[in-house]
N, C-alpha and C positions, 0 to 999 in steps of 0.2 A: 383649364390650367390657365389662359391668359385672365380669364375672370378673375381668378383665385388672385395675380402677382396687380390686375385694378385694382381687386378690393384689397391688397395690404398696401400698394405706395398710398392708396387716402387715408389708409387708418393713421399710416405711418404721422404723417403734422398733425392729425391732432394726438398722437402719444405724442412727440414730445411739446405740445404747446401744453398739457398739461405737467409733464415734469418743469419744464421751466415756471409755472406758473403756483407751484408751492413755494411755499412763503418759504426763509430759512431759518434756520431755527441757533436761536437765541445762546451762544456758546456757556453766557454764565446760568442757563438751565439746563444743565446737561450736568453728569455726572461725572468725579472722577475718574472713574474707572471710563465714559463717554470718550472726555476728554484727551485720555487717556489714548484710547483707540481712533479715536479722529485724528490725532498728532505722528502715528504710528503709519497713516498709509500710505504707499512708496507714493502718492500723489500727494502729501503733504507734506513733505521733506524741504520743501523751501521755506516753507509755512512755520513748521519745528525747529526750524536755523535760524530766520527771520526772529522765530520767538525767543529765540536764544537769547540773541543779540540785544533787543529790547526791551523785554522781561525782566531776562535775569540779570544784566547789568545793574538793577536799579538798586535789590538789598547788596549788594557789591559793592558800590555806591555808598550807598548809607551806611552799611558793617565803617565800612572806612571812615567816613565820616564821623561817624562818633565815634570810635575806638583810638583818631587818630589826628582829629584837628579842631575837636570841642574840650572847649576847656571847660574843666567841667566845673571851677571856681566862680564864673559866669558865665553860664551856657546860656543866658535868657537874656544875652547882650550881640548874639553872637551870629551871623546870616546864616552860617555853617548849621548852628540846632534845628535851624527852620526848613535847612535841606533835608536834613535825617528825619523833620515832621516831615514834611513835603512824598521822602520813602517810604515813610511807616505807610500813612495819608494809601498809595500808589497802590501798595499791597491788600492792604485790609479786604477790598472786599472778594479779593485770590481764594485769598488766605482762609476768609470766613464761609463762603461756599465751599472751600474742600472741606475744613470741618466739618461743616450741619453734614455735607453727603454722608461723611464718613462715621461722625458721630451719630446721625441722627437725633440732633438736641441742642438747641439753636444756644443753650447756657455751656454749654459746652465745646459747639464751634467756635463761640466770645472767650472761653478762659482759653482755648487753643492760640486762638487771634495774641489774645498779650503775652499771652506764656511765647510764644515763639519769634511774635515780633521784641519779646524787653527783651528774651536774651540774648538775641542777636547784642544790642545795641548798648543791654548794663551792663552785660554778666563779663567780672571781670580772672575766670576761667577760661581759656582760649576756648579748649575744643567744645565746650557745652554754646558758646556764643560760634565757630564756624560751623556743627555740623547744625545751629537750628538758624545758618546761612543759606549751607548749604539743602536743606526744606526748605524754604524760599527763593532758591534759582528756581528752584525743581518744579514748584507751582504757579511762581510768576511766568518762565520757557510757556510749559504748556497748556496754563492760560490762555499766552498772549499765545501763541503760535494755535492754539484752536484757534480763537477771535482772527487772527489775521486766514485764518485756511478762510472759515464759511465767512469770511468778512467780501474775500474774493471773490465765491459762490455766486454773492447777495447782492454786489457791485458792476453792474456789464455798464456803464456808462465813465468814461475818467472825473475827475474834483469837475467837479460843476463851482465853477468860479463864480456864483452870482452866490452862494452858498458855503463857503469857507470851514464854517465853526457850525453848523447847524447841521 
């Protein structure tokens, strides 16, 4: 009996090393359903809440700037126009990857991206732009939450002060 315990105790560190040495999964490679599964796990609640705050705020800010701040008469001469473009660029990768997985077609994914972002910014029918806004909030919130959940697992050390941008 004691020999079995000794063998098990020798095997435990090896198993732990195997688990720690696994490469983290790139969140952008996960399907939307896999991202929803990761985000809804109880241990990822804080990451999901942070994702909602960080990722969900960008479409809200973009919507508000586009509908209430940009003067349509001279849009190219305003800083707010470039802020709207930055918000659209922020969510483009997440929306495209979700569309590609959902529709199994790069063309449909691109169409979904352009339509969702375009309706949110340019539609004068308020219910359409708000529905599009809700879709974009959800997609960006879950994507950011999953990035944070998986990123926490892959980053064991605090920020390296020598390489803040890399």
